[in-house]
N, C-alpha and C positions, 0 to 999 in steps of 0.2 A: 493229473489226465487218468483215467480212468482207462482200462484195457477191456476189450469184450471178454464177456464172459464165456461166450460158447463159440466154437470153431464150424467149420462146414458142415461136420459129419452131424453135428447135433440139428442144426437147419434142416439138413435133408431128411433124418430122421422125423423129426416134427412133420414135415410137409408130406410123407409120405405115410403119417397116420391118420392126418387130416384128409389127404387123398382115401385113405382107406376108408374111412368114417363116412365120406360123402358117396362114394360109391355103393358101401353097402346101405347106405338109406334110401338111393335111389332104388335100388334091387328091391327093398323091404316094400319102398312108398307103392311102387309099378306091381311087384306081386304077379308076374304074369304066369307064372308055373311054366314056362317054358324051357328052350336049349340058351336064350338070350339069358334070362335072370339068373340060369347056373353060372354062366359065364361072368357077370357080373360079381355074384356069391365069389368065386376063386377066385377073380382079380384082386377084388377087397381082401379075402384072406391073406393072398401073396402079398398084397401091399402093407398090409399090417405087419406080417412077420418081417417082412423087408426092414421095415421102421423100427421095430423093437431091437432088431439085433444092432443095425446102426447105434443106434442110442445104448446098447449094453456095452458095446466096444469103443463108444468115443471118450475123448476127456477133454478136458478145458485145456487152452493152450497156455503154459506157465507164463510166457511172455511174450511181446509183440519183436516177431523179426527187425522188421522196421526202425524199431527203436535201440534195439541192441546194435543192431550196424553201424550205429552213429557213435557207438562208446570211443571206439578207437580209431575213428577218422581224424579230427585233432592231430593224435601221436605222428600218422602218418606224414600228414601234411607239414608239421614241424619238422621232422627228420629231413623229409626230400627239400626244405628249404636251407636248412641248415647246410646240407651237401652244395647245393646249390651256390650258395654264398662262397662255399671251399671251392669251387670252380669245378665239382664233380659232377657231370651233367649225364655220365653214359648208362645204357641200359644195365638193368641188374642181369648179372650172371651167377648161376646156381653149379655150385662146384662141389662133389662126393669128396670129402676128407679124408684125405689116404692114411691118415694117421688117427683118425678115427672112426672105423667101419659102422655104417649106418647113419653117418652125420653128415649134415649138408648146411656149407655154409655158403653166405651170397655175397659176392664182391660187385661194387658198383666202380667201374671204372671213371677216369676222369673223363676219357672219351675212347672212343672204338671198341672192341670186343675181345680184345686180348686178357686172358685170364693170368694172372702171375704165374711163375712156376712154382709156389708154395705159398700158403696162406700161415701170415705170423697169429701168434696169440692176440696181438694188438688189432685196434679199431684201422689204423691210418698207415698205408701201404703209401712212401715215399719212393720208391725206386723210381730211376729216369723211365726203366721202359714200359711198366705199368702201375701207377700211380692210383690210388684210389682209397676205396674203406672198405672194410670186410663188418657184415653184421651178421646176427642171427636171422634167417628167415622167419616172416611172420607166421608162417604155417608149422613150422618146427614143432611148438609145443601141441600142438593139435595131432601132429602123427604119432608125436612120443604119446599122447592119450588113448591114440585108435590102438597103436600097439600094446599097448599095456591094458585096457579093458576090451577093445574087439578082436583082441588075437591078428591085427591087420598083418598082411603078408606081402611085401612087396614084390612083384615077379622081378625075373629078370629080362626078360625078352620083351619088345615091343610090341609082339601080337598079344602077348598076355598081360602086358603092364596098361595098354588103354581100357580093355573093357575093365580091370581092376578099379582104374580110377572113376569110370565111368559108376560101376556098382557102388563105391564109397560116397561120391558126390551126391547122386541120384537117389540112389536107394539105404545105404547105410545113415548117412547124414541128412539127405532130406534136404538140402541147399538147393536144388533146382529142379526145373519139370523135365527138361530135356539136357542131354550133352552130349554132343557128337566132336570126336579129333580125328581129323583128316589130315593124311601124309600129302605134302607137297614139296618134291624135290627134297630137299633138306629140313625142311622144317616140318611141323606140325602146327594144324590152325584147328584151333579150338572154338567151337560155337556153344553157350550156354543161354538156356532160356528159361524163364521164372525163376529168375535168381531171386531168395529169400533176400537175403542181405543187400539187394541193389541201391537201398537210400544210401548207405555209407558211401558206395563206388559212385554212386552221381555226385556227392557232396564233394567227394575226393577229386573226381573228375571236371566239375564244374570250377573249382578253386584254381587245381594244377593241373594239365593234362599230365603233363611229364610223368609225375608221379607213380601214373599207374605200371608203367615201364621201368621207373628208375628206382623202385622200391614199392613192388608191388603188393598188394593185401589180399587175404581171405582165398579164394578157391585159386586166382591165379599162381598165389606162392604156394599153396598146396600142390597144383599140376606139376608146378616145376620141380618142387622138391621130391616129386615121386619118382618123374623122370629122370631126376640127375641121381637119385639111389636105384634104380631097376636098371639103367642102362651104363651106370659109370663112369658117364664122360660128363661136360660142360654143357649146361642149355642157359642157353639167352633169352630175355622175352622183348622182341622188338617191336610188336604193335599191340595196342589194347583199344577197342572202341566201344564203345556203350550204345544201346538204344535204348529209351525210357519206355516207350508205350510198352515194348512187347519185355520189361525187364531182361534184354538181352543181353551179353558178354562177347565179344568175338577177340581172342587171343592168339598171337604167333607165337611158338617157341622154335628157336634156332638153334641146331645141335653144333656145339664148338668141339675143332678137334681139342683134346688134351693137353694142358702145358706139358714141356720136357720138362724134367729134371735139371735142376741145377748142374751146368758143367756139362751137359748134353749137346749134341749138334747134329745135323741130319746123318754126319760120317760116321755118326760113332753109333755101333750096333747095339751095345749094351746096356 
């Protein structure tokens, strides 16, 4: 397979240079010596400079995003199928780890939406009240990298957190053309359009749609981790849908009450 050698900026710059040459040629051939010819010369010169500018600052794409998105798809499917065979069919809950500030763990319950009062260091939670499995979120390494290399700071309030997520996904990582997160009651609804890694999502959703909310990957995991980190409360992904024509993803994140510590009850104020 041969990847494209140029990107859209190179194509745009080449088109501008070609159009500039055509306009200047028309102005030279007609040579009317009036305002029309002067306008043509000015337009040609402006398009030439714009074309040179785009070519100067363009770069070839290092990899194809659709191809890269397929690398982890089978791992997500295998993990979800393994969990389903063990009877784990709930939607993922992202919990801030109280013992490790700045860390988020992913808990997949057998059913329901009750997080455990404490997360163990091992994978399987076998308690009768909240059985499930504990995993490292798919986006955890990416967040660690952004904090280390880009000095990412996750705000502590929802008003600042949503713009920070939008800036990271759309402008910093350039994963999508548009990202909107709106409040709907106790939930936040994310609308993502023009997602660069959409092929991997489409493959996973086509094989096992439940996997998208059971063990989300990519941008859904990234947003859930940042919400849990910023607000310091658990968040659960309750719905994910995709639209292939516009490479669009819609996900619903629902905030959950923080689990009570062991031995606590509604009448205990400590």
